[in-house]
C-alpha positions as CSV (number, residue, x, y, z in Angstrom):
1,X,139.4,129.8,183.4
2,X,139.7,133.3,182.1
3,X,143.5,132.8,181.5
4,X,142.7,129.8,179.3
5,X,140.3,131.8,177.3
6,X,142.9,134.5,176.9
7,X,145.5,132.0,175.9
8,X,143.1,130.5,173.4
9,X,142.6,133.9,171.8
10,X,146.3,134.5,171.7
11,X,147.0,131.2,170.0
12,X,144.2,131.7,167.6
13,X,145.8,135.0,166.6
14,X,149.3,133.5,166.3
15,X,148.4,130.5,164.2
16,X,147.8,131.5,160.6
17,X,144.2,131.0,159.4
18,X,144.8,128.1,157.0
19,X,143.4,124.6,156.8
20,X,146.5,122.4,156.6
21,X,150.0,122.6,158.2
22,X,153.1,120.6,157.2
23,X,155.4,119.4,159.9
24,X,157.9,122.1,159.0
25,X,155.3,124.8,159.4
26,X,154.1,123.3,162.7
27,X,157.6,123.2,164.1
28,X,158.2,126.8,163.2
29,X,155.0,127.8,165.1
30,X,156.1,125.8,168.2
31,X,159.8,126.8,167.9
32,X,160.8,123.2,167.7
33,X,163.7,122.1,165.6
34,X,162.4,120.3,162.5
35,X,165.1,117.6,162.5
36,X,164.5,116.8,166.2
37,X,160.8,116.3,165.4
38,X,161.7,114.0,162.5
39,X,163.9,111.9,164.8
40,X,161.5,112.0,167.8
41,X,158.1,111.4,166.3
42,X,156.4,111.6,169.8
43,X,157.1,115.3,169.6
44,X,155.1,115.7,166.4
45,X,151.4,116.6,166.5
46,X,149.3,113.6,167.5
47,X,152.6,111.7,168.0
48,X,153.3,111.7,164.3
49,X,149.8,110.5,163.2
50,X,148.8,112.9,160.4
51,X,145.3,114.2,159.8
52,X,145.9,113.7,156.1
53,X,148.5,113.8,153.3
54,X,149.0,116.4,150.6
55,X,151.6,115.7,147.9
56,X,152.7,112.6,149.9
57,X,153.6,114.7,152.9
58,X,151.9,114.5,156.3
59,X,149.7,117.4,157.2
60,X,147.7,118.4,160.3
61,X,144.5,120.5,160.6
62,X,144.5,123.9,162.2
63,X,142.6,122.6,165.2
64,X,145.2,119.9,165.8
65,X,148.0,122.4,165.6
66,X,146.2,124.8,168.0
67,X,146.0,122.0,170.7
68,X,149.6,120.8,170.1
69,X,151.3,124.2,170.2
70,X,150.3,124.8,173.8
71,X,151.7,121.4,175.1
72,X,155.1,121.2,176.7
73,X,157.5,118.3,176.1
74,X,156.8,116.9,179.5
75,X,153.1,116.8,178.9
76,X,153.6,115.2,175.5
77,X,155.9,112.4,177.0
78,X,153.2,111.6,179.6
79,X,150.4,111.2,177.2
């Protein structure tokens, strides 16, 4: 349990303190190739379902990104 709390603190420090993240920004945080995420939408946060749109582009909230960054590809495929 303590390790999860430490991981949460580390993620919170790594993810910039802003409200919305574009797919490109999210991919940079997860070290995921942007083009791969475009082609395989299941790898995107919430499997490509955006929390909103800004300027016609999908965006996700910081809370969504914090949860998504810690998931591995295997976990994402199973969900």
